[in-house]
C-alpha beads as a LAMMPS data file, in Angstrom:
LAMMPS data file: protein, C-alpha beads

292 atoms
291 bonds

1 atom types
1 bond types

-500.0 500.0 xlo xhi
-500.0 500.0 ylo yhi
-500.0 500.0 zlo zhi

Masses

1 110.0

Atoms # bond

1 1 1 61.400 220.729 -220.035
2 1 1 60.118 224.276 -219.425
3 1 1 58.358 224.636 -222.794
4 1 1 60.607 227.447 -223.983
5 1 1 59.642 226.628 -227.567
6 1 1 56.293 228.284 -226.822
7 1 1 57.849 231.496 -225.472
8 1 1 58.050 234.645 -227.574
9 1 1 61.389 235.712 -226.105
10 1 1 61.488 239.008 -227.976
11 1 1 58.051 239.990 -226.626
12 1 1 59.061 239.059 -223.076
13 1 1 62.319 241.018 -223.205
14 1 1 60.554 243.993 -224.776
15 1 1 58.019 243.904 -221.933
16 1 1 60.928 244.024 -219.473
17 1 1 62.571 246.870 -221.374
18 1 1 65.652 244.659 -221.626
19 1 1 68.042 245.393 -224.497
20 1 1 71.200 243.824 -223.082
21 1 1 73.306 240.796 -223.900
22 1 1 71.578 237.430 -224.370
23 1 1 74.465 235.116 -223.527
24 1 1 73.958 232.952 -220.407
25 1 1 76.258 234.819 -218.023
26 1 1 75.928 236.055 -214.446
27 1 1 75.667 239.620 -215.714
28 1 1 72.751 238.644 -217.958
29 1 1 71.031 236.777 -215.128
30 1 1 71.401 239.760 -212.801
31 1 1 69.988 242.160 -215.360
32 1 1 67.067 239.862 -216.238
33 1 1 66.136 239.229 -212.612
34 1 1 66.173 242.932 -211.789
35 1 1 64.064 243.776 -214.842
36 1 1 61.582 240.960 -214.166
37 1 1 61.081 241.801 -210.485
38 1 1 60.545 245.492 -211.202
39 1 1 58.320 244.991 -214.264
40 1 1 56.190 241.837 -214.104
41 1 1 53.207 242.341 -211.819
42 1 1 52.188 240.191 -208.827
43 1 1 48.601 239.364 -207.885
44 1 1 46.309 236.515 -206.795
45 1 1 43.197 237.751 -208.581
46 1 1 42.599 234.639 -210.681
47 1 1 42.601 232.290 -207.695
48 1 1 40.356 234.669 -205.749
49 1 1 37.879 235.228 -208.576
50 1 1 37.953 232.025 -210.598
51 1 1 39.931 229.348 -208.673
52 1 1 41.842 228.627 -211.857
53 1 1 45.457 229.486 -212.651
54 1 1 47.127 228.010 -215.725
55 1 1 50.891 227.406 -215.852
56 1 1 51.375 226.529 -219.526
57 1 1 53.720 229.032 -221.163
58 1 1 51.237 230.394 -223.748
59 1 1 48.697 231.167 -220.987
60 1 1 51.263 232.698 -218.620
61 1 1 52.807 234.757 -221.398
62 1 1 49.415 236.018 -222.530
63 1 1 48.458 237.000 -218.987
64 1 1 51.697 238.507 -217.646
65 1 1 53.169 239.955 -220.819
66 1 1 50.430 240.705 -223.345
67 1 1 47.575 241.606 -220.960
68 1 1 49.737 243.253 -218.300
69 1 1 48.161 241.292 -215.465
70 1 1 50.013 239.886 -212.487
71 1 1 50.540 236.396 -211.149
72 1 1 52.134 234.614 -208.220
73 1 1 55.359 232.601 -207.895
74 1 1 54.398 229.589 -210.018
75 1 1 53.420 231.822 -212.930
76 1 1 56.487 234.033 -212.587
77 1 1 58.820 231.052 -212.454
78 1 1 57.112 229.318 -215.392
79 1 1 57.759 232.443 -217.478
80 1 1 61.274 233.107 -216.168
81 1 1 62.342 229.457 -216.489
82 1 1 61.173 229.361 -220.107
83 1 1 63.202 232.501 -220.822
84 1 1 66.337 231.171 -219.109
85 1 1 65.996 227.834 -220.910
86 1 1 65.675 229.592 -224.259
87 1 1 68.757 231.692 -223.498
88 1 1 70.812 228.605 -222.670
89 1 1 71.043 228.800 -218.871
90 1 1 71.355 225.619 -216.791
91 1 1 69.197 225.576 -213.658
92 1 1 67.246 223.470 -211.178
93 1 1 63.762 224.340 -209.960
94 1 1 63.122 224.018 -206.200
95 1 1 60.276 224.622 -203.742
96 1 1 60.307 226.501 -200.443
97 1 1 58.116 226.980 -197.384
98 1 1 57.219 230.567 -196.485
99 1 1 57.974 231.151 -192.802
100 1 1 56.741 234.687 -192.164
101 1 1 53.921 234.433 -189.632
102 1 1 54.033 230.630 -189.697
103 1 1 53.643 228.411 -186.646
104 1 1 56.797 226.262 -186.432
105 1 1 54.766 223.381 -185.002
106 1 1 52.526 223.374 -188.086
107 1 1 54.691 224.068 -191.143
108 1 1 53.148 225.463 -194.276
109 1 1 53.249 223.444 -197.501
110 1 1 56.240 223.853 -199.801
111 1 1 54.441 226.042 -202.325
112 1 1 56.976 228.743 -203.159
113 1 1 58.760 228.268 -206.496
114 1 1 62.384 229.325 -207.103
115 1 1 65.312 228.480 -209.376
116 1 1 68.951 227.603 -208.659
117 1 1 71.098 228.622 -211.641
118 1 1 74.501 227.021 -212.376
119 1 1 77.133 229.415 -213.704
120 1 1 80.900 228.901 -213.977
121 1 1 81.155 226.492 -211.068
122 1 1 78.924 228.542 -208.750
123 1 1 75.215 228.229 -207.974
124 1 1 72.834 231.158 -207.603
125 1 1 69.366 231.339 -206.040
126 1 1 67.042 233.249 -208.349
127 1 1 63.776 234.146 -206.602
128 1 1 61.655 236.276 -208.927
129 1 1 58.181 235.318 -207.714
130 1 1 57.908 236.344 -204.073
131 1 1 56.511 239.785 -204.832
132 1 1 59.014 241.468 -202.549
133 1 1 61.905 239.709 -204.260
134 1 1 65.672 240.272 -204.308
135 1 1 66.719 242.423 -207.251
136 1 1 69.635 240.092 -207.957
137 1 1 70.437 236.379 -207.577
138 1 1 72.101 235.281 -204.310
139 1 1 75.099 232.952 -204.419
140 1 1 74.173 229.611 -202.873
141 1 1 76.778 229.687 -200.101
142 1 1 76.405 230.082 -196.348
143 1 1 76.341 233.835 -195.802
144 1 1 75.429 234.699 -199.385
145 1 1 73.885 238.166 -199.557
146 1 1 72.006 240.509 -201.823
147 1 1 72.576 244.197 -201.249
148 1 1 70.939 245.430 -204.460
149 1 1 68.373 248.044 -203.528
150 1 1 67.379 249.148 -200.030
151 1 1 66.081 245.748 -198.861
152 1 1 68.943 243.292 -198.135
153 1 1 68.682 239.494 -198.058
154 1 1 70.860 236.835 -196.440
155 1 1 71.202 233.131 -197.213
156 1 1 72.149 230.660 -194.474
157 1 1 72.455 226.894 -194.291
158 1 1 69.804 225.396 -192.059
159 1 1 68.476 221.961 -191.145
160 1 1 64.924 221.929 -192.442
161 1 1 63.326 218.767 -191.005
162 1 1 64.802 215.796 -189.175
163 1 1 68.339 216.891 -189.953
164 1 1 67.654 217.338 -193.671
165 1 1 70.121 219.925 -195.025
166 1 1 68.659 223.008 -196.569
167 1 1 68.723 226.765 -196.753
168 1 1 66.958 229.729 -195.194
169 1 1 66.429 233.091 -196.858
170 1 1 66.486 235.942 -194.336
171 1 1 65.207 239.494 -194.599
172 1 1 65.394 242.370 -192.166
173 1 1 62.402 243.386 -190.080
174 1 1 59.635 241.710 -188.141
175 1 1 59.826 239.860 -184.855
176 1 1 63.234 238.239 -184.405
177 1 1 65.768 237.328 -181.755
178 1 1 68.635 237.952 -184.172
179 1 1 70.772 240.874 -182.928
180 1 1 71.267 242.047 -186.518
181 1 1 67.522 242.090 -187.188
182 1 1 67.371 239.157 -189.604
183 1 1 64.174 237.096 -189.782
184 1 1 63.646 233.888 -191.769
185 1 1 61.485 234.498 -194.803
186 1 1 61.465 231.059 -196.450
187 1 1 63.284 227.746 -196.189
188 1 1 64.034 225.268 -198.958
189 1 1 66.033 222.205 -199.927
190 1 1 67.815 221.505 -203.201
191 1 1 65.450 218.667 -204.134
192 1 1 64.714 219.174 -207.849
193 1 1 61.199 220.094 -208.845
194 1 1 59.637 219.610 -212.251
195 1 1 56.697 221.256 -214.029
196 1 1 54.378 218.485 -212.815
197 1 1 55.417 219.200 -209.190
198 1 1 54.615 222.862 -209.634
199 1 1 51.264 221.904 -211.178
200 1 1 50.368 220.028 -207.979
201 1 1 51.366 222.919 -205.696
202 1 1 49.623 225.399 -207.952
203 1 1 46.384 223.413 -207.763
204 1 1 46.436 223.724 -203.966
205 1 1 47.120 227.474 -203.791
206 1 1 44.649 228.270 -206.579
207 1 1 41.716 226.134 -205.450
208 1 1 41.915 224.857 -201.871
209 1 1 39.576 226.373 -199.287
210 1 1 42.516 226.867 -196.886
211 1 1 44.672 228.689 -199.407
212 1 1 44.997 232.394 -198.511
213 1 1 45.006 233.180 -202.236
214 1 1 41.438 231.883 -202.493
215 1 1 40.018 233.664 -199.455
216 1 1 41.044 237.208 -200.406
217 1 1 42.999 239.091 -203.053
218 1 1 46.612 239.978 -202.337
219 1 1 48.508 242.369 -204.614
220 1 1 52.134 243.504 -204.481
221 1 1 54.328 245.936 -206.365
222 1 1 57.993 246.477 -205.705
223 1 1 59.915 249.505 -206.873
224 1 1 63.462 250.711 -206.346
225 1 1 62.559 252.516 -203.123
226 1 1 58.894 251.706 -202.553
227 1 1 56.864 248.585 -201.807
228 1 1 53.047 248.524 -201.973
229 1 1 50.627 245.789 -200.961
230 1 1 46.858 245.471 -201.092
231 1 1 45.550 242.799 -198.738
232 1 1 41.805 242.619 -199.446
233 1 1 40.940 246.272 -198.678
234 1 1 44.058 247.249 -196.693
235 1 1 46.594 249.196 -198.757
236 1 1 50.088 249.530 -197.277
237 1 1 53.065 251.507 -198.556
238 1 1 56.601 251.007 -197.252
239 1 1 59.638 253.169 -197.989
240 1 1 63.152 252.673 -196.576
241 1 1 63.735 254.816 -193.496
242 1 1 60.101 255.942 -193.238
243 1 1 57.102 254.836 -191.226
244 1 1 54.789 252.373 -192.894
245 1 1 51.572 253.977 -194.198
246 1 1 48.395 251.883 -194.031
247 1 1 44.922 252.887 -195.136
248 1 1 41.615 251.154 -195.861
249 1 1 39.872 251.552 -199.219
250 1 1 36.355 250.760 -200.351
251 1 1 35.583 247.884 -202.739
252 1 1 34.595 250.312 -205.504
253 1 1 38.034 251.991 -205.293
254 1 1 40.042 248.841 -205.905
255 1 1 40.000 248.611 -209.744
256 1 1 41.294 252.186 -210.105
257 1 1 43.854 251.591 -207.341
258 1 1 45.119 248.480 -209.129
259 1 1 45.648 250.493 -212.298
260 1 1 47.116 253.649 -210.724
261 1 1 49.375 252.169 -208.030
262 1 1 49.994 248.544 -208.987
263 1 1 50.001 248.836 -212.766
264 1 1 47.464 246.017 -213.122
265 1 1 44.738 246.362 -215.732
266 1 1 41.382 244.646 -215.305
267 1 1 38.707 244.612 -217.990
268 1 1 35.266 246.019 -217.102
269 1 1 33.651 242.630 -216.454
270 1 1 36.516 241.522 -214.248
271 1 1 36.466 244.811 -212.354
272 1 1 32.741 244.413 -211.626
273 1 1 33.247 240.847 -210.416
274 1 1 36.124 241.939 -208.183
275 1 1 34.070 244.716 -206.589
276 1 1 31.171 242.306 -205.992
277 1 1 33.402 239.709 -204.331
278 1 1 35.103 242.356 -202.165
279 1 1 31.730 243.676 -201.014
280 1 1 30.756 240.150 -200.010
281 1 1 33.981 239.787 -198.024
282 1 1 33.522 243.187 -196.427
283 1 1 29.941 242.394 -195.416
284 1 1 31.129 239.153 -193.835
285 1 1 33.817 241.031 -191.907
286 1 1 36.628 239.094 -193.583
287 1 1 38.561 241.952 -195.192
288 1 1 40.986 242.493 -192.309
289 1 1 40.235 246.175 -192.026
290 1 1 42.861 248.314 -190.323
291 1 1 42.681 251.840 -189.025
292 1 1 44.350 254.340 -191.386

Bonds

1 1 1 2
2 1 2 3
3 1 3 4
4 1 4 5
5 1 5 6
6 1 6 7
7 1 7 8
8 1 8 9
9 1 9 10
10 1 10 11
11 1 11 12
12 1 12 13
13 1 13 14
14 1 14 15
15 1 15 16
16 1 16 17
17 1 17 18
18 1 18 19
19 1 19 20
20 1 20 21
21 1 21 22
22 1 22 23
23 1 23 24
24 1 24 25
25 1 25 26
26 1 26 27
27 1 27 28
28 1 28 29
29 1 29 30
30 1 30 31
31 1 31 32
32 1 32 33
33 1 33 34
34 1 34 35
35 1 35 36
36 1 36 37
37 1 37 38
38 1 38 39
39 1 39 40
40 1 40 41
41 1 41 42
42 1 42 43
43 1 43 44
44 1 44 45
45 1 45 46
46 1 46 47
47 1 47 48
48 1 48 49
49 1 49 50
50 1 50 51
51 1 51 52
52 1 52 53
53 1 53 54
54 1 54 55
55 1 55 56
56 1 56 57
57 1 57 58
58 1 58 59
59 1 59 60
60 1 60 61
61 1 61 62
62 1 62 63
63 1 63 64
64 1 64 65
65 1 65 66
66 1 66 67
67 1 67 68
68 1 68 69
69 1 69 70
70 1 70 71
71 1 71 72
72 1 72 73
73 1 73 74
74 1 74 75
75 1 75 76
76 1 76 77
77 1 77 78
78 1 78 79
79 1 79 80
80 1 80 81
81 1 81 82
82 1 82 83
83 1 83 84
84 1 84 85
85 1 85 86
86 1 86 87
87 1 87 88
88 1 88 89
89 1 89 90
90 1 90 91
91 1 91 92
92 1 92 93
93 1 93 94
94 1 94 95
95 1 95 96
96 1 96 97
97 1 97 98
98 1 98 99
99 1 99 100
100 1 100 101
101 1 101 102
102 1 102 103
103 1 103 104
104 1 104 105
105 1 105 106
106 1 106 107
107 1 107 108
108 1 108 109
109 1 109 110
110 1 110 111
111 1 111 112
112 1 112 113
113 1 113 114
114 1 114 115
115 1 115 116
116 1 116 117
117 1 117 118
118 1 118 119
119 1 119 120
120 1 120 121
121 1 121 122
122 1 122 123
123 1 123 124
124 1 124 125
125 1 125 126
126 1 126 127
127 1 127 128
128 1 128 129
129 1 129 130
130 1 130 131
131 1 131 132
132 1 132 133
133 1 133 134
134 1 134 135
135 1 135 136
136 1 136 137
137 1 137 138
138 1 138 139
139 1 139 140
140 1 140 141
141 1 141 142
142 1 142 143
143 1 143 144
144 1 144 145
145 1 145 146
146 1 146 147
147 1 147 148
148 1 148 149
149 1 149 150
150 1 150 151
151 1 151 152
152 1 152 153
153 1 153 154
154 1 154 155
155 1 155 156
156 1 156 157
157 1 157 158
158 1 158 159
159 1 159 160
160 1 160 161
161 1 161 162
162 1 162 163
163 1 163 164
164 1 164 165
165 1 165 166
166 1 166 167
167 1 167 168
168 1 168 169
169 1 169 170
170 1 170 171
171 1 171 172
172 1 172 173
173 1 173 174
174 1 174 175
175 1 175 176
176 1 176 177
177 1 177 178
178 1 178 179
179 1 179 180
180 1 180 181
181 1 181 182
182 1 182 183
183 1 183 184
184 1 184 185
185 1 185 186
186 1 186 187
187 1 187 188
188 1 188 189
189 1 189 190
190 1 190 191
191 1 191 192
192 1 192 193
193 1 193 194
194 1 194 195
195 1 195 196
196 1 196 197
197 1 197 198
198 1 198 199
199 1 199 200
200 1 200 201
201 1 201 202
202 1 202 203
203 1 203 204
204 1 204 205
205 1 205 206
206 1 206 207
207 1 207 208
208 1 208 209
209 1 209 210
210 1 210 211
211 1 211 212
212 1 212 213
213 1 213 214
214 1 214 215
215 1 215 216
216 1 216 217
217 1 217 218
218 1 218 219
219 1 219 220
220 1 220 221
221 1 221 222
222 1 222 223
223 1 223 224
224 1 224 225
225 1 225 226
226 1 226 227
227 1 227 228
228 1 228 229
229 1 229 230
230 1 230 231
231 1 231 232
232 1 232 233
233 1 233 234
234 1 234 235
235 1 235 236
236 1 236 237
237 1 237 238
238 1 238 239
239 1 239 240
240 1 240 241
241 1 241 242
242 1 242 243
243 1 243 244
244 1 244 245
245 1 245 246
246 1 246 247
247 1 247 248
248 1 248 249
249 1 249 250
250 1 250 251
251 1 251 252
252 1 252 253
253 1 253 254
254 1 254 255
255 1 255 256
256 1 256 257
257 1 257 258
258 1 258 259
259 1 259 260
260 1 260 261
261 1 261 262
262 1 262 263
263 1 263 264
264 1 264 265
265 1 265 266
266 1 266 267
267 1 267 268
268 1 268 269
269 1 269 270
270 1 270 271
271 1 271 272
272 1 272 273
273 1 273 274
274 1 274 275
275 1 275 276
276 1 276 277
277 1 277 278
278 1 278 279
279 1 279 280
280 1 280 281
281 1 281 282
282 1 282 283
283 1 283 284
284 1 284 285
285 1 285 286
286 1 286 287
287 1 287 288
288 1 288 289
289 1 289 290
290 1 290 291
291 1 291 292
């Protein structure tokens, strides 16, 4: 179903620096998720520049593995699902709604891709494509947690719409009434999704005028103890226990910043196009500039 026959598994695992066991166990899943999140880059450049993002495995593999570019959740999950399928894992694809900054009266579309992996009678949420993703799968039980790394995550059962059972992924930080500081990051149900469903959602986020991925570039890189984002021209660095550092960069600085900080390589023609588009946004006052 996930076109694993087109995946060069050895090339993918080499890109991750993964040399561990290849049997479909929880230990393997944990190691693969950690390596994927920390290695495979995250960006929305193709939707911003070209309004085209392909999800077929050869295209995703060429972009994320061979060319060292980044992608967003649909691309990450297309690649990760093909790898898990080739390794013999059993899983279900699902879709979630991102809640951070959302108006509860006007829910966002369910355009975040994730996997639920079945292992030894337990089910595990594997979310490799958020950008700021858990470094390990979270057991699909009420109160399931991830404590890998400095950013914890919590899973809770939650009615999604009209009493429909579902789940909410929580992270710490942001505006919340929770005494422990948890805030809902995304919600989802266990309704199975298939490649054709992801193709529909991907078409919206890559091409629609109201998609934030079309209106400006958004780049993320997560490390063990550092998280960087570039939102148009606003570069933010977060470290556990430290104040957030935010600064504004010029359009001409972005290609070098992508290479140096985010590990994303753009060819000369693409870099020129990116600078041109960012200058247009900046001139129109749509780059969301912040004071350093």
